[in-house]
Structure formats: structure tokens, C-alpha cells
C-alpha positions as CSV (number, residue, x, y, z in Angstrom):
1,M,76.6,142.5,125.9
2,E,73.6,143.3,123.7
3,K,74.3,143.3,120.0
4,F,74.1,146.8,118.4
5,I,71.5,147.2,115.6
6,V,71.6,150.3,113.4
7,S,68.6,152.7,113.7
8,A,67.5,152.1,110.1
9,R,66.8,148.4,111.0
10,K,65.8,148.8,114.6
11,Y,63.1,151.4,113.9
12,R,62.0,150.1,110.5
13,P,58.1,150.5,110.2
14,Q,56.1,147.5,111.2
15,N,52.7,148.7,110.1
16,F,51.2,151.4,107.9
17,S,50.8,154.0,110.6
18,T,54.6,154.1,111.3
19,V,55.5,154.8,107.7
20,V,56.8,158.4,107.5
21,G,55.8,160.8,104.8
22,Q,53.9,158.4,102.5
23,S,50.3,158.8,103.8
24,H,48.9,159.0,100.2
25,I,50.2,155.4,99.6
26,T,49.5,153.8,103.0
27,T,45.9,155.1,103.0
28,T,45.2,153.7,99.5
29,L,46.6,150.3,100.5
30,K,44.6,150.1,103.7
31,N,41.4,151.0,101.9
32,A,42.1,148.3,99.3
33,I,42.6,145.7,102.0
34,N,39.4,146.7,103.8
35,N,37.3,146.7,100.6
36,N,38.9,143.5,99.3
37,Q,40.1,145.2,96.2
38,L,43.7,144.1,96.1
39,A,45.4,144.1,92.7
40,H,47.5,141.0,91.7
41,A,50.6,143.2,90.9
42,F,52.0,146.4,92.4
43,L,54.9,148.6,91.4
44,F,56.5,150.7,94.1
45,C,58.9,153.3,92.6
46,G,60.7,156.3,94.0
47,P,64.0,157.5,95.5
48,R,66.1,155.4,97.8
49,G,65.3,155.1,101.5
50,V,61.8,156.4,101.4
51,G,60.0,153.1,102.4
52,K,59.3,151.1,99.2
53,T,60.5,147.8,100.5
54,S,59.1,148.4,104.0
55,C,55.6,149.1,102.6
56,A,55.9,145.9,100.5
57,R,56.6,143.9,103.6
58,I,53.9,145.5,105.6
59,L,51.4,144.9,102.8
60,A,52.5,141.2,102.6
61,K,52.1,140.8,106.4
62,T,48.8,142.6,106.6
63,I,46.9,140.7,103.9
64,N,47.9,137.4,105.6
65,C,47.1,138.6,109.1
66,E,44.4,136.5,110.9
67,K,43.1,139.3,113.1
68,R,43.3,142.6,111.2
69,T,42.2,145.8,113.0
70,K,39.4,148.0,111.8
71,E,41.9,150.4,110.3
72,G,43.4,147.7,108.1
73,E,46.5,147.2,110.2
74,A,48.2,143.9,111.1
75,C,47.7,142.7,114.7
76,N,51.4,141.6,115.1
77,K,50.1,138.9,117.5
78,C,48.7,136.1,115.3
79,N,50.8,133.2,114.1
80,S,51.2,134.7,110.6
81,C,52.5,138.0,111.9
82,V,54.8,136.4,114.5
83,S,56.3,134.1,111.8
84,F,56.7,137.0,109.5
85,D,58.5,139.1,112.2
86,N,60.8,136.1,112.9
87,G,61.6,135.6,109.2
88,S,60.1,132.1,109.1
89,S,57.0,132.7,107.0
90,F,56.6,130.5,103.9
91,N,54.1,132.8,102.3
92,I,56.5,135.7,101.6
93,H,59.4,135.4,99.1
94,E,61.9,138.1,98.5
95,L,64.0,138.2,95.4
96,D,66.9,140.7,94.8
97,A,66.8,141.3,91.1
98,A,70.2,143.0,91.2
99,S,72.0,139.7,91.9
100,N,69.3,137.3,90.5
101,N,68.5,138.9,87.2
102,S,68.9,136.0,84.7
103,V,66.0,134.3,82.9
104,D,66.7,131.1,84.9
105,D,66.0,132.9,88.2
106,I,62.7,134.2,87.0
107,R,61.7,130.7,85.6
108,S,62.4,129.1,89.0
109,L,60.2,131.8,90.6
110,V,57.4,131.2,88.1
111,E,57.5,127.4,88.9
112,Q,56.9,128.2,92.6
113,V,53.9,130.4,91.9
114,R,51.7,127.5,90.9
115,F,51.8,126.0,94.5
116,A,49.1,127.2,96.8
117,P,50.1,128.6,100.3
118,Q,50.3,126.1,103.2
119,A,48.8,128.7,105.6
120,G,47.3,132.1,105.0
121,A,45.4,133.5,102.1
122,Y,48.1,134.8,99.8
123,K,51.6,134.0,98.6
124,V,53.5,137.3,98.1
125,Y,56.5,137.7,95.9
126,I,58.6,140.8,96.5
127,V,61.1,141.6,93.7
128,D,63.4,144.4,94.7
129,E,65.4,146.5,92.2
130,V,63.3,145.0,89.4
131,H,64.8,147.3,86.8
132,M,68.0,145.2,86.9
133,L,66.3,142.2,85.3
134,S,67.5,141.3,81.8
135,Q,65.4,141.6,78.7
136,A,64.9,137.8,78.6
137,A,63.9,137.7,82.3
138,F,61.3,140.4,81.7
139,N,59.8,138.5,78.8
140,A,59.7,135.3,80.8
141,F,57.9,137.1,83.6
142,L,55.2,138.8,81.4
143,K,52.6,135.9,81.2
144,T,52.7,135.0,84.9
145,L,52.5,138.7,85.9
146,E,49.5,139.2,83.7
147,E,47.5,136.1,84.8
148,P,48.8,134.8,88.1
149,P,46.9,132.3,90.3
150,P,44.3,134.0,92.6
151,F,46.4,133.4,95.6
152,A,49.6,135.0,94.2
153,I,50.5,138.7,94.6
154,F,53.6,140.4,93.1
155,I,55.1,143.5,94.6
156,L,57.9,145.0,92.4
157,A,60.1,147.8,93.8
158,T,62.5,150.0,91.8
159,T,64.4,153.3,92.0
160,E,64.5,153.7,88.2
161,K,61.0,153.4,86.8
162,H,62.1,154.5,83.3
163,K,64.1,151.3,82.8
164,I,61.2,149.0,83.1
165,L,59.4,147.7,80.0
166,P,56.0,149.4,79.2
167,T,54.5,145.9,79.0
168,I,55.5,145.3,82.7
169,L,54.1,148.8,83.7
170,S,50.8,148.2,82.1
171,R,50.3,145.0,84.2
172,C,50.9,146.7,87.6
173,Q,49.3,149.2,89.9
174,I,51.9,151.9,90.1
175,F,52.6,153.8,93.4
176,D,55.0,156.7,93.3
177,F,56.8,157.3,96.5
178,K,58.0,160.9,97.2
179,R,60.9,162.2,99.1
180,I,60.4,162.7,102.8
181,T,60.1,166.4,103.7
182,T,62.6,168.0,106.1
183,N,59.9,168.6,108.8
184,D,58.8,164.9,108.7
185,T,62.4,163.8,109.0
186,V,63.1,166.1,111.9
187,T,60.0,164.9,113.7
188,H,60.9,161.2,113.3
189,L,64.5,161.9,114.4
190,Q,63.2,163.6,117.6
191,E,61.1,160.6,118.4
192,I,64.0,158.2,118.0
193,A,66.3,160.5,120.0
194,A,63.7,160.5,122.8
195,K,63.5,156.7,122.8
196,E,67.3,156.3,122.8
197,H,67.8,159.0,125.5
198,I,69.8,161.2,123.1
199,T,70.1,164.9,123.7
200,A,69.8,166.7,120.4
201,E,69.2,170.3,119.4
202,S,66.5,171.0,116.9
203,A,68.9,172.9,114.6
204,A,71.3,169.9,114.6
205,L,68.5,167.5,113.6
206,H,67.4,170.0,110.9
207,V,71.0,169.9,109.4
208,I,70.9,166.1,109.4
209,A,67.5,166.2,107.6
210,Q,68.8,168.6,105.0
211,K,71.9,166.5,104.4
212,S,69.8,163.3,103.9
213,E,67.9,165.0,101.0
214,G,64.6,163.2,101.7
215,C,66.1,159.8,102.4
216,M,65.1,158.5,105.9
217,R,67.6,155.7,105.8
218,D,70.5,158.2,105.2
219,A,69.2,160.4,108.0
220,L,69.2,157.5,110.5
221,S,72.7,156.5,109.4
222,I,74.0,160.0,109.9
223,L,72.3,160.2,113.3
224,D,74.1,157.0,114.4
225,K,77.5,158.3,113.3
226,I,77.1,161.7,115.0
227,V,75.8,160.0,118.2
228,S,79.0,157.9,118.3
229,F,81.1,161.0,117.6
230,T,79.4,163.2,120.3
231,E,78.6,160.4,122.8
232,G,74.9,161.1,122.7
233,K,74.9,164.9,122.8
234,L,74.1,166.5,119.4
235,T,74.7,170.2,119.1
236,Y,74.5,172.5,116.1
237,S,78.3,173.1,116.1
238,N,79.5,169.5,116.4
239,T,77.0,168.4,113.8
240,L,78.4,170.9,111.3
241,E,81.9,169.8,112.2
242,H,81.2,166.1,111.6
243,L,79.2,166.6,108.4
244,N,81.8,169.1,107.0
245,I,79.1,171.8,106.5
246,L,79.9,175.5,106.7
247,D,78.2,177.5,109.4
248,E,75.6,180.0,108.0
249,D,77.1,182.7,110.3
250,Y,80.0,182.9,107.9
251,Y,77.6,183.7,105.1
252,F,75.9,186.4,107.2
253,Q,79.3,188.0,107.7
254,L,80.1,187.7,103.9
255,I,76.8,189.3,102.9
256,S,77.3,192.2,105.4
257,Q,80.9,192.8,104.1
258,M,79.7,192.8,100.5
259,Q,77.0,195.4,101.2
260,K,79.6,197.6,102.8
261,Q,82.1,197.0,99.9
262,Q,84.7,195.7,102.4
263,F,86.4,193.3,99.9
264,A,89.6,193.0,102.0
265,D,87.5,191.7,105.0
266,A,85.7,189.3,102.6
267,M,89.0,188.0,101.3
268,L,90.3,187.4,104.8
269,L,87.1,185.6,105.8
270,F,87.4,183.3,102.8
271,D,91.0,182.6,103.7
272,E,89.9,181.7,107.2
273,I,87.2,179.3,105.8
274,N,89.8,177.8,103.5
275,Q,92.2,177.2,106.3
276,K,89.5,175.1,108.1
277,G,89.5,172.7,105.1
278,F,86.5,173.9,103.1
279,E,87.1,173.9,99.4
280,G,86.0,176.7,97.1
281,D,83.1,174.7,95.5
282,T,81.6,174.0,99.0
283,V,81.7,177.8,99.7
284,L,80.1,178.7,96.4
285,E,77.3,176.1,96.6
286,G,76.6,177.0,100.2
287,F,76.6,180.7,99.5
288,A,74.2,180.2,96.5
289,D,71.8,178.3,98.8
290,F,72.1,181.1,101.4
291,L,71.3,183.8,98.8
292,R,68.4,181.7,97.6
293,N,67.0,181.6,101.1
294,L,67.4,185.4,101.4
295,L,65.5,185.9,98.1
296,V,62.7,183.6,99.3
297,C,62.3,185.6,102.5
298,R,61.7,188.9,100.6
299,D,58.2,187.7,99.5
300,P,55.7,186.5,102.1
301,K,54.1,184.2,99.4
302,A,57.4,182.3,98.9
303,S,58.4,182.3,102.6
304,V,57.0,178.8,102.9
305,L,59.9,177.6,100.7
306,L,62.4,178.6,103.3
307,D,64.1,175.4,104.3
308,V,66.1,176.4,107.4
309,A,65.9,175.7,111.1
310,D,63.4,177.6,113.1
311,D,66.2,179.3,115.1
312,F,67.5,181.0,111.9
313,K,64.2,182.0,110.2
314,E,64.0,185.4,112.0
315,K,67.6,186.2,111.2
316,F,67.0,185.4,107.5
317,V,63.9,187.6,107.4
318,E,65.7,190.6,109.1
319,N,68.7,190.4,106.7
320,A,66.6,189.9,103.6
321,K,64.8,193.3,104.2
322,T,68.1,195.2,103.9
323,I,69.1,193.7,100.5
324,D,67.6,194.7,97.1
325,Y,66.0,192.2,94.8
326,G,68.2,193.2,91.9
327,W,71.4,192.6,93.9
328,L,70.3,189.2,95.0
329,I,69.3,188.1,91.5
330,S,72.5,189.4,89.9
331,A,74.6,187.8,92.7
332,L,72.9,184.4,92.1
333,H,73.6,184.7,88.4
334,I,77.3,185.4,89.0
335,I,77.6,182.6,91.5
336,N,75.9,180.1,89.2
337,D,78.5,181.0,86.5
338,A,81.3,180.6,89.0
339,I,80.1,177.2,90.1
340,I,79.9,176.0,86.4
341,N,83.4,177.3,85.6
342,Y,85.0,176.1,88.9
343,K,86.2,172.8,87.7
344,Q,87.9,174.3,84.7
345,A,89.7,177.0,86.7
346,R,93.4,176.2,87.4
347,N,93.7,178.4,90.4
348,K,90.7,177.5,92.5
349,K,91.3,180.0,95.3
350,L,91.8,182.9,92.9
351,H,88.6,181.9,91.1
352,V,86.6,182.3,94.3
353,E,88.4,185.5,95.3
354,L,87.5,187.1,92.0
355,L,83.9,186.3,92.6
356,L,84.0,187.9,96.0
357,I,85.5,191.1,94.5
358,K,82.8,191.2,91.9
359,L,80.0,190.8,94.5
360,C,81.6,193.5,96.8
361,Y,81.5,196.1,94.0
362,L,78.3,194.8,92.4
363,N,76.4,198.0,93.5
364,Q,78.8,200.1,91.5
365,A,78.4,198.0,88.4
366,I,74.6,198.1,88.2
367,Q,71.8,200.7,88.7
368,L,68.7,199.4,90.4
369,T,65.4,201.2,89.8
370,I,61.7,200.4,90.5
371,H,59.3,200.9,87.7
372,D,55.6,200.0,88.0
373,G,56.4,197.8,91.0
374,A,59.1,195.8,89.2
375,V,62.8,196.0,89.8
376,E,64.8,196.9,86.7
377,K,68.6,196.4,86.5
378,K,70.8,198.5,84.2
379,K,74.5,198.6,83.8
380,I,75.9,202.0,84.8
381,T,78.4,201.6,81.9
382,D,75.5,201.7,79.5
383,T,74.6,205.3,80.5
384,S,78.2,206.7,80.4
385,K,79.6,208.1,77.2
386,A,83.2,208.6,76.0
387,V,84.7,212.1,75.7
388,Q,83.5,213.7,72.5
389,F,85.3,216.4,70.5
390,K,83.7,218.7,68.1
391,S,85.4,218.6,64.7
392,V,86.7,221.9,63.4
393,G,87.0,222.3,59.7
394,F,90.1,223.8,58.0
395,I,89.7,227.6,57.4
396,P,91.7,228.8,54.4
397,I,94.1,231.5,55.3
398,E,95.7,233.7,52.7
399,P,99.5,233.7,52.9
400,I,100.8,237.0,54.4
401,N,104.2,238.3,55.1
402,Q,105.3,238.3,58.7
403,P,107.2,241.5,59.7
404,Q,110.5,240.9,61.3
405,K,110.6,244.2,63.2
406,N,109.0,245.6,66.3
407,N,108.8,242.1,67.9
408,I,105.6,241.1,66.3
409,K,104.4,237.6,67.5
410,V,102.2,235.4,65.2
411,T,100.2,232.6,66.8
412,H,98.0,230.0,65.2
413,I,95.1,228.9,67.4
414,N,92.5,226.6,65.9
415,A,93.2,228.0,62.4
416,T,92.7,231.6,63.6
417,L,95.5,234.1,63.2
418,V,96.3,236.3,66.2
419,I,99.0,239.0,66.0
420,E,100.4,240.7,69.1
421,K,102.6,243.7,69.2
422,P,103.6,245.3,72.5
423,N,103.6,249.1,73.3
424,L,101.7,250.4,70.3
425,T,99.3,253.3,70.2
426,S,95.8,252.8,68.9
427,E,96.7,254.5,65.6
428,K,99.7,252.3,65.1
429,K,97.7,249.2,66.0
430,K,95.3,250.1,63.2
431,E,98.2,250.4,60.7
432,V,99.6,247.0,61.8
433,R,96.2,245.4,61.3
434,N,95.8,246.9,57.9
435,E,99.3,245.7,57.0
436,T,98.8,242.2,58.3
437,T,95.8,241.6,56.2
438,S,97.7,242.2,53.0
439,A,101.2,241.1,53.9
440,P,102.0,237.3,53.2
441,I,103.4,235.0,55.9
442,T,106.6,233.3,54.9
443,N,106.2,230.3,57.2
444,T,106.2,227.7,54.4
445,T,106.4,224.6,56.7
446,Q,103.0,225.1,58.3
447,L,101.3,226.2,55.1
448,G,102.8,223.4,53.1
449,S,101.3,220.8,55.5
450,L,98.0,222.5,55.5
451,Q,98.0,222.5,51.7
452,K,98.7,218.8,51.6
453,I,95.8,218.1,53.9
454,R,93.5,220.2,51.8
455,E,94.6,218.4,48.6
456,K,94.0,215.0,50.3
457,I,90.5,216.0,51.4
458,A,89.7,217.3,48.0
459,L,90.8,214.0,46.4
460,Q,88.5,212.1,48.8
461,N,85.6,214.4,48.1
462,N,86.1,214.0,44.4
463,A,86.2,210.2,44.9
464,V,83.0,210.2,46.8
465,N,81.3,212.5,44.3
466,A,82.4,210.3,41.4
467,A,80.7,207.2,42.7
468,K,79.5,204.9,39.9
469,T,75.9,203.7,39.7
470,L,75.4,200.0,40.2
471,T,74.1,198.6,36.9
472,D,74.0,195.2,35.3
473,N,76.8,196.0,32.8
474,L,79.1,197.6,35.4
475,L,78.4,194.7,37.8
476,K,79.3,192.2,35.1
477,E,82.4,194.1,34.3
478,A,83.5,194.2,37.9
479,W,82.7,190.5,38.3
480,E,84.9,189.6,35.3
481,S,87.7,191.8,36.6
482,Y,87.7,190.0,39.9
483,I,87.7,186.6,38.1
484,E,90.9,187.7,36.3
485,K,92.5,188.5,39.6
486,L,91.7,185.0,40.8
487,R,93.3,183.6,37.6
488,E,96.4,185.6,38.3
489,K,96.6,184.2,41.8
490,G,96.2,180.6,40.4
491,N,92.9,179.9,42.3
492,H,91.4,177.9,39.5
493,S,88.8,176.2,41.7
494,A,87.4,179.5,42.7
495,V,87.4,180.8,39.1
496,T,85.2,177.9,38.0
497,N,82.7,178.6,40.7
498,F,82.7,182.3,40.1
499,I,82.1,181.8,36.4
500,F,78.9,179.7,37.0
501,A,77.5,182.1,39.6
502,Q,74.7,184.4,38.6
503,L,74.4,188.1,39.5
504,R,71.1,189.9,40.3
505,T,70.9,193.7,40.9
506,I,68.6,194.7,43.8
507,D,69.0,198.5,43.9
508,D,71.7,201.2,43.5
509,I,73.9,199.8,46.3
510,S,73.1,196.1,46.7
511,F,73.0,192.9,44.6
512,D,72.7,189.1,45.0
513,I,75.1,186.4,44.1
514,V,73.0,183.3,43.2
515,T,74.7,179.9,43.5
516,E,73.5,176.4,42.6
517,S,75.3,174.3,45.2
518,N,76.7,174.4,48.7
519,I,80.3,173.9,47.3
520,Q,79.9,176.9,45.0
521,M,78.5,179.0,47.8
522,K,81.4,178.1,50.1
523,F,84.0,179.1,47.5
524,I,82.4,182.5,47.1
525,E,81.9,182.9,50.8
526,A,85.6,182.4,51.3
527,E,86.3,185.4,49.1
528,R,83.7,187.6,50.8
529,A,86.1,190.1,52.5
530,P,88.3,190.8,49.5
531,L,85.3,190.8,47.2
532,I,83.4,193.4,49.0
533,D,86.5,195.6,49.2
534,F,87.1,195.2,45.5
535,F,83.5,196.2,44.6
536,Q,83.5,199.2,46.9
537,K,86.7,200.5,45.3
538,F,85.4,199.7,41.8
539,F,82.2,201.7,42.2
540,H,83.9,204.3,44.5
541,N,81.1,203.7,47.0
542,R,81.6,202.3,50.5
543,Q,77.9,201.4,50.8
544,I,78.1,198.7,48.2
545,K,76.9,195.3,49.7
546,F,75.8,191.9,48.4
547,Q,74.2,188.7,49.6
548,I,75.1,185.1,48.7
549,I,71.9,183.0,48.0
550,L,71.7,179.3,47.4
551,E,69.1,178.2,44.8
552,E,69.3,174.5,44.0
553,K,67.6,173.3,40.9
554,E,65.0,170.6,41.7
555,N,64.9,168.9,38.3
556,S,68.5,169.2,37.3
557,D,69.6,166.3,35.0
558,T,72.8,164.8,36.1
559,V,75.0,163.5,33.3
560,V,76.7,160.3,34.3
561,Q,80.0,159.8,32.6
562,P,80.5,156.2,31.3
563,T,83.4,154.4,32.8
564,I,86.1,153.1,30.3
565,N,88.9,150.7,30.7
566,S,92.6,151.3,30.1
567,K,92.6,149.9,26.5
568,E,89.7,152.2,25.5
569,L,91.4,155.2,27.1
570,Y,94.7,154.3,25.2
571,K,92.8,154.1,21.9
572,I,91.2,157.5,22.4
573,L,94.5,159.1,23.4
574,S,96.5,157.5,20.6
575,E,94.0,158.9,18.0
576,K,94.5,162.4,19.4
577,H,98.2,162.0,19.9
578,P,99.9,159.7,17.3
579,H,103.3,160.0,19.0
580,L,101.9,158.1,22.0
581,K,101.7,154.9,19.9
582,D,105.3,155.3,18.8
583,L,106.4,155.8,22.4
584,K,104.6,152.6,23.4
585,E,106.3,150.6,20.6
586,K,109.7,152.0,21.4
587,L,109.5,151.3,25.1
588,K,107.7,148.0,24.5
589,L,104.9,148.8,26.9
590,E,101.6,147.0,27.3
591,V,98.2,148.4,28.1
592,G,96.7,147.0,31.3
593,Y,93.0,146.4,32.0
């Protein structure tokens, strides 16, 4: 039985032409070999699984090849190439810096460098994961890396370029590997599927390429797993099932239900998705990518950014035409907030359901308009106003007597007096009107309440009219009054800071409180609310306002109090208080140091 080899090793590139997605690097290296312009040190950096180590091995094999092609490729037939493929070449040394990162490992490598190769032109040293070397190992490597023997070439590979010392970077030619595009990955997977006699749909391979995120090694590993799962028949549905990816048809249904404001159907669809084992964060992230693709389809310039299978592109374009720009942008903003807050939510399912309800009724919450070719979004609640009532002033009414006979009815409507009397002739009506204008009403309850309201308003008007002008003297008087209130409360710390504060009048309604330190400013700031209320009442003016300003003195001379010991302190206190000395002698006390 033939031993199984994973695709990542079986189809590893053996020459520059088989490297996928790194043509900018392979072309440069081939030209350098053909022109005999090889550097003595290379640094290959980039994401995982994009071909750094493979390119290093191909470069090491190619420069020692005895019969290179015109394109600068290894022949794979000479003794050097055959020994390299079999792993028996003495001219190529690989060091894993992740497990050999000490200074002793680097010193042993440096000692080997001085020996010339037994066969071939160069000895190549490949140091993988070089960022894992210790500080001492880097320092031991500097001199050899800068001036190696003419037959030695160093190839360093790393995924974290920022961790390497600048002194190492300056001694190397740096090649930045990029992520492999989705189309390149799909093309390479189709070639491997054809060689392995695997039936695979293009949409399924596209899903694998998206899942690998530009890493060819991951894509080949995923392909091996799904081939074992499906027995060599890859379809779109079983690939989604194996990779636990939500089908985009669900998102098309969701977007349709949201546009029709069918939130109940959207909730049922999410429950169905949840029953299949998909968590809320998976749904949110997938829906965000789906809306992003719809937004990209709206503009022909950005349509090249659409990263979906060819079978779904037309469907995305058709659906994108029916949805407004503003709705998509607002929905993406809401989903982004929901993704950020998902981990903090206690009820995950309710968190997602609330999002679905918001998106279903998003058209009712915003108003989308097109102005000068640009889409403007406005909340509908911004244009609505609360119910407004017109204020009606009190109309003074002279007290009149209400007749008790002839069933006269008196009604007060909006401070207007209406008198009704049934079955009266026109002449009698005139007499009643004349009588009512002079006769007082004896309803004392209503008139008493009206009188109290009038008196209250009059007092308020007198208070407003009697507002005091903000002057320096009145401001100082009010300030001292407030300080007295602080003394009564026992807030002596605030009293001290208030006393040393300076007042500066700005205009009739505003003034500044100038402080000398942050501590003084904080004490006054703590009294801001009661202080502004006190000043407004003192000046009978609700427009009084102030501002607290910090003005530190640059050349303030600080007085340093000299330190004294216990005996000196006792001497000073006993001179001021003679009875202290008597107390000391009676109790037979001693003064400490």
C-alpha cells in the first residue's frame, strides 16, 4: 500500500515557475541568478503558507545546479539537483530558529561557515522563523552576516519582520511575500483536483480559498479533509457543511424579509439557522460580509472587489440594485456595533434578534434623500415635533353677583364668562346682559384661586424686575456671604480655598473665579452647582454665570518650613503655655528626640 502524502508536501513547488502568486519575487531571483548578481543575505518575510521556505529551497537548489535553463530554472537532473531532492545535499543547511535560538546554536553555525563546499559553488544556510532568535544570538550572528565568505549565502525566513533587529535588516535584501489571491488559489486547487481525479465544483473551491485567507498550505489541508469527508466529490453544499459556513441563500432571504419589514419571518429564519448549530457571532459576521458585497456591487468601479464565486455574482448584482445606499451603510454600522457588543451580551440570541428587528424597521427610522448626486440620511424623529399649546394669559374679571332665579347658567371657558338663560325675549336678554355686567359673582372658590395665581405671578415679575446689577462690590459681598455659609457647614478646607480665590467681573451677567493651583480649582469646582444657585438668587437674575480659571504663578517663592525636633518643639510650646512644664514635672515625663 502506497504511503499517503499530504497535498501541501506532495505538490510543493520544485522550481520558480510552480510558485503560486509570488511572480514579483521569483522573477527578481531568476534575473539575479542569470546576471550573477546574487546577494550574500536574503530576508523572506510575509504571512504563513505563502511560499517563503519553498522559495528559499528553490533558490538554494538553483544556484548550485550544474545545468541551469535559459530562464534561470534548475534542471532537476544533475547530481546537485538529485541530491537536493533526496535530502542528501551537503551544501544546504536548514536551521529552525524556533527550537535552536540560543547563542550556542548560532556559534556552531558560524563555525561551519568557514569551510568551503565539497561540491557546487555555494553553501546555503536557511534559517527559518529567524525572529525567534535571542538577543545574544542576533549579536553573535551580526559579523558573519555582514561579511561572510564568498561561497556562503544566508536565507532568513520569518512571519514577523517587526521583531528582527534593524542591524539584521540592514544587512539583508528584503523580499516581502504577499497573500495569495482567491483566484490564484482556486486555479491551483483545480489543477491539483484534476491530477488527483477529484470532482470539485468551482463554487466549492472558491469557498475553500476564502476560508484559507491567502494561505496555500491551509487551502491544501482543507482540500484533503473535504476529499476524505466526501470521498472525492466536492460540492458547494457539503463543503459548507464541513467548514461550518452559512449558506449565502439564507442571507438573501434575510435581506428580502428586511426590505418587506417581515420581522417575524426573519426571527423564524434566524431560529432555523440557530437550530443548525450556527452561533450568533457567525451569523453577524457572515451577514456583514454579505452586506459589504452588496454595497460593492452598487458601483461598477468597486465591483472588482467582489470576492464571491462566479455563480453568485449575477445574483449579488441583481439584488444590490433593489437596495438603497443609505440603508446598506446604516445596516453595516448597526451590525458592526452588534459584533463589538456581542461578547458582552448575556443573552446572545436576544442580542441578535434585537438587531434583526432594528434592520427590519430601519426604513421607518431614517429618511433617505438624494442631494447633488449624494445620498443623505436623516432621522425621521429629527423632523417631528411634540404637541405645542398656545399659552393663554389670565384675563382679570370683575366679580359679579350670580342671580339665583330664572335658571341662569354661568360657565367659565378659557377665562371668558358666558351666561345662558333659556326662554327669554330679546328685550329681557338685553336686561340680563346689562345686569350681569354690574352684578358681582359670589363664587369665592374660583376667584380666590385666581387671585392667588395673580399674586404669585406678580411676585415673580417684581423679582425679575428687581434684578441687581453685577458689580465688584456686590460680587465681593455675595462671595463673602457664601464663605460664611461654608463656615456654618464646617467645610473649613473649602473656606480657605475660597478666601484665596480672586474675582474678576466680565460684564453684567458673568464673572471669572481665578485660582492659583489645581487643588484650589477642584475645591471651588466641587461647589459649582450650589454656588451658581446662590449667586442667581442673590442678584435675582437667572442669567448669572461664572467661569473657573487656573492661573499659576511662574516665579512663586515657596517658603520651606524648617524641621524641628521634639525638644525644640517642647521649648517653644512651654514658653507659650507655662502649665505644660508643670504637667511634665508632675507626670514625670521625658521629651523624646
